[in-house]
C-alpha positions, 0 to 999 in steps of 0.5 A: 499498499503507499502510505502518503498522500495522493494528488487530491489530498487523501490518505486512503478514505481520509483528508482532503480539504474542506474549506470555506469559500472564503479560504478556498483561493487561500489554501489553493495557493498553498497547494501551488505553493508548498512543495516548489518551495520546499523542494527548492535549494534556497529553502533546504540551505535556510531551514537546514541552517537554522535546524541546525545552528538555532534548533541544536538538531539533530537532536541525540538518539539516546540508549536508555539502558535500565529502561531496556533491562526493565522491558527486554529490549534495546530502547533508544529515546529519540531526544526531541525535548531538547530541542530549542523550545523544548518540544519537536514543534519547532522544526514545523514552525520554523519551516511554515514562516519560511513558507509564508514569507515567500508566499508574501505573508505578513502576518502569522496565526497559530492554536495552540493546546499544550503551548509548545506550538504556541511558544514555537511559533512566537519564537519563529516570529520574534526571529523573522520579525513578524507579528503573532496572535496565538489562540489557546482555550482558557483551560489550557492557558490556566494549566500551561500558564510557564507556557503562556508568558513565554509566548508573550515575553517572545511578543505574541498575542495570546487569545484565551479562548472561552467556547465549548470546554476551552481547549485545542479544539475550540483554540483551532475553531477561534484561529479559522475564524480569524483566517477567514476574516484575513485571508489574504495577507495572513498565513496559519501556522497550523501545528500538527497533522490535522486541517484541509490538505496540504497542511498534513502533507506540508507539517509531516515533511517539515517533521520528518527531519525526525525519522531522517536523523533517525536512518543514520543514528541507528545506523551508528548505534546498531549497524542497521537504519531501522528499527523493530519497533516506533513508538509515540504518542499522537493527539493531531499527530505531528511528532509521529508522522516525523518519526515514522515518515521515511519508515512507513514503507518499510514492512519490517518496522512496527509502528505503535501510536499511543493516544490519550484513553484519559479516564478510560475508553469505556467513559465519557472522558477520553480522547481516543478518537482512533479507538472509538471515533467515526468518521466525519470532517472537522477543521477542513479534513475527514477524519476518524473523531468523537462525535454524536450520531448526528454529528455534533462534536463530542468534547474530549478530555485527556490530562495532557494538553497536547493530546485533548483534541476529538480527532487525530490527523488523517495520516494516522486514521490511514494507517490505523484503519489499513493496520499498519499502525497498531494504536494504544490508548493510555489513560492519565494514570498511565501516563503519570506512571511512565512519566515517573519511571523515566524521570527515576530511572533514566533521569528525564522528566517528559511532557505528559505528551510524551509519557503516553508514548512511555506508557505504551511500553508495558503493553507490548511484549519484546524480544530482547534483541528487539531495537525499539525507538521511542520519541520523546516529544517534549520535555516536562518543564511546562507539566510540572504544576500537574507532575506536583498536584499528582506525585505529592511527597 
């Protein structure tokens, strides 16, 4: 099977471009522009120079010795938490702002849940001297206060959104409303592999630097350029898309995606949209999402602000439906336990999003020679308030 996007913007039956008429030309212009820009030598040179000298890439591939002993495999952690701004999001934000500048856009907007994409976009805008507006659910503003202050310090306007349950879905709604009002001069930097085509493909390509590095880093460390397992957390799905991009067609590689189980998939408090969702259209794309029988969005829940979204990007929906990826729901308590285990075992405090990927490890059975690569998508500084609440000594 071909797991990449087709000429119409679909991954199997998922994806496409469903946008208001006022955005039609804006999205069509981006469709026409993004590949020629990304594939140009000038873009590649500037982008990779920034990734090296500004972001600090390549991010390390770390052999987790004690965790390997516990889980009976050779576990390597892809350390996206060590990037500038503390997560993988900066890869995409820098790439998209370079595209925006080449397209003559003069204003940047973004949505954010955990705040990492907001911080990354605010950082890119400060670097490129462009105005930045970030929409963030009011619930997330409170639980991710350090990132809110970082965005403001970087010069971004942070707009709390008070509709719905005031999380990522609602922030995205407001960002799209803004985009509809300012289609000619505004570039919407979407933070994940969601939204209308070409966003899922564009974001995946920009994040594919992760898997590109894993190829040669694994060869250096193990003598072969592919793992037996790739594990990543998935909400919208950008860190996962970047981690698996160069391995999609390698059937030797088992792909495991950890989505947010919340309080359990058999409860009303979950964000496990691939396991319990049905096909619908949200934010410009056909995906699996949490909805009622008459198509009303069911509010998601996760302890992790970055995974608190009622759907999953079309790339991952197709991988799940085709059987190419195994999807595991990791509940709040499992993610919290996994975060503490990594902290105490390897001295690495992960973001709550990354803790969901770690929470998949006890659900899998490995052979001792299996090479397992798990992406630590972000660091846990932003989640210390939550960790302190649950891990009071």
